[in-house]
N, C-alpha and C positions, 0 to 999 in steps of 0.2 A: 671192804672187809665187814664180815658179820660180827655179831656180838660175841660169839665164842672165840673168834680169832683175836678180838680186842682184849678179852679177858685173859687169854693165854699170853698175849704180848705183855700185858700189865703184870702178870705173875712172874714172867721171866725178868722184866725190868726190876721188880721188887727184890727178886733173888740177887740180881747183880748189885743193886743199891745196898742191900744188907751186907754184902761182902766187900765192897770197895774200900771202906775205912780200914779194914784189917790188912789189906794187901798193899797199902800205900804208906810210906813214911812221911809224906807231906801232910801238913795240917790243912784239912779241908780241901785237899787235892791241889791247892794253889799256893800254899805257904812254903816256907823253906823246908828243904829236905833234912829232917832231924832224926837221927837214929835213936835218940833217947825219948821218943814220944811215949808218954805214960798211959796206963790203962784209962784214967779219966778222959784223956784226949780221945782215945779210941771210942769210948762209950758216948762221949759228946757228939762225935761225928756220926756214930751209928744212930743216935737219937735224932739228929738233924736229918739224916737220910730217911728215917721213919716219917718224920713230919712232912718232908718234901714229897715222899711217895703218897702220903695221905692226901695232900693237896692235888697231886697229879690225878689220883683216883677220883677225887671229887669233881675235878674239871672234866675228866673223861666221862663220868656218869652224867654230868649235866649236858655234855656234848651229844652223847648217844641217846639218852632218854628224855632230855628236855628239862629235867629237874632233879634235885637231889632228894633222896629218901631220908627222913629223920632217923638217926641212929641213937641208941642208948649207950651208956658207958660200957655195957657188956661187949658191944661190937668193937670198940676201940681196944679193950683189954685183949680180946681174942686176936685182933689184928696185930697188936704188939707182940703177943706170944708167937704168932706165926712168923713175924719178922725176926724174932729171936732165933727160932728154929732155922730160918733161912741163913742166918749169920754163923751157924755152927762151923761150916767148912773154913771160912775165913778166920774165925777165932782159933780153931785148932791149928791152922797154918801158922798164925802169928805167934802163938804161945807154946806150941808143942813141936812143930817141925822146924821153924826158923832157929830156935836155940840149939837144936841138934845139929843143924847144918853149920852153924857158926862155931860149934865146938870142934868139928872135924878139921 
């Protein structure tokens, strides 16, 4: 695989990772199935997914390029914002669609 294909795969993985917490009622995907999982749980899982994807990205960069480039705080803020945008479909599903489905 070339660098473009790796980058595309990483972006797809980040999109999926940003949405997984919102689609699962299990705590960190391995805990008990709890229908009353609160917003702080979802946000904690989402933040953990951000950190994990950051570590995967750093490992992928080291594997493909041989070293990691130094990044300033601006890079991590932009990456966090992008991860938040990726999570919009899952957030809308959990807090807008699911309550409507349960009302019917």
